[in-house]
N, C-alpha and C positions, 0 to 999 in steps of 0.2 A: 426525350431523354437528354439531359445535359451531361456532356462529357468533358471534363476538365482534368488535366494532369498537372499536378504542382507538387514538387518535391523540395523539402527544405535542403537536402543535400548534406545535412549534418549527421554525424554518427556519434555513437558512444556518449550520449548525454543522459544523465539520470533525471533531469528536471528541465523543462523548457516551456516557453510560451510562444504560441504561434497564432498570428492574426491573419485572417483571410476575408477579403470583401468579395461577396458574390456579385456577379454581373447579371445573371439571369435566375429566375426562380426555377424550382424543381427539385429533384432528388440528388443528394450527394452522398458519396460513399467515402468512408475513411479506410485507409490501409496502413497498418503499422508494421515496421520491420522487426524481425526477431534475430537480428544480427549482433545485438549488444552482448550477449553471453548465451551459449547454447546449453550451459550447465545449470543455470539458475532459473526459477520460475519468475515470470514477469507478470506485472499487473499495470495496466495502463489506465490512468484516470484522465478524463477530458470533460470540459465544461463548455457548452455552447451558449453563447451570448447573442441573442437576437437584438440588435439595435434598430431603432426607428430611423427613418430618413433624416429627421430633424431633431436635434437635442435641445433646441431653443424652447423656452417656456411659451405656452400658448399666449398669444397676444404680444409677443415681443417681436421686434423686426428681425427677420431672418428668413432663410429659404423655407418656404412652405408654411410660414406662420401667418396668422391674420394680424392686420395692423390695428388691433383694437386694444384699449387699456384693460388691464385685469382689475377685477375688484379684489378687495382684501381677502375674501373667502376663496376666490380662485388662486390667488398667490399662495395662500396658506396650504391649499389642497395640493398644489404643485410642489411646494417645498416639502411636504410630508411624503409625497409620492417619490421624490428624489431621495429622501432620507431612507425610506424603506427599500429602495432599490440597492442603496449602499449597504443596508443591513443584510439583505440576501446575499450580496457578494461576500461579505465577511463570514456569514453562516456557512457558505460553500467552501470557503478557504479553511475555516476551522473543521469542518467535516472531513475534508481531505487530509488535513494533518492528524486528526484523530484516527482515521482509518489506517494511515501509514503507521502511526505509533502502535496501533493494535496489531498490525501484521508483524511488525518487528517483535513485539512482545510474544505473539503466538509462536514465531520462529524460534525465539530464545527458549521459551518453555518447552518446545519439542526437543531442542538440542539438550537442554538440562535433563529432561526425562530420559532420553536415550543414554546419556552419560550415567545417570543413576542406575538404570537397568544394567548397564555394562559393569558398573561397580559391584552391584548386588551379585551378579553371576560370578565375578572374580572372587568375592568373598566366600560364596558357597563352594567354589572349586578349591580355594585354599583351605577351607575348613575340612572338606572331605579328604583332601591330600594329607592334612595332619592327622586325622583320625586314622587313615590307612597306615601311615608311617608309624604311629604309636602302637597300633594293633601288631604290625609286623615286628616291632621291637620287642614286645612283651610275649609274643607267641612262638618264640624260637624254642625248639626242643633242646634239651640239655644233652651234652655229648656223652654222658655216662649212663645213659639208659634211664634217665628220670630219677635216680636216687640222689638225694641230697645228703651231705655229711660224709661218711666214711669213704 
């Protein structure tokens, strides 16, 4: 079991990027603090990027790469691979933004619905109050024993 304690030491951030390079293989555990706000719900998004030891194209001079020339097919395949990796990164970014927007919209919808329910209850209470007051106004007994006129 690999035990490594690393803290960013930063607090009260809504958005941040953290990079960590592992030294040994094994299981790693994430721990997120709940100290930002104790009243609001929190959602944490994170993306793990596993990078290879060498980012050089196969056949180029570099650490861990072979010193052979690439054919045109190999160069094209490597260029496509890198472009697709970039597309996956963009998709993850857009999924994150979409999810955040959806959560904000759902929260706003809930607040609007609660406000509408409150307004409806208030309208019903005012209507019942008006009906009660009008009935009380017209149901008063007359002071003369109920005779009108003389």
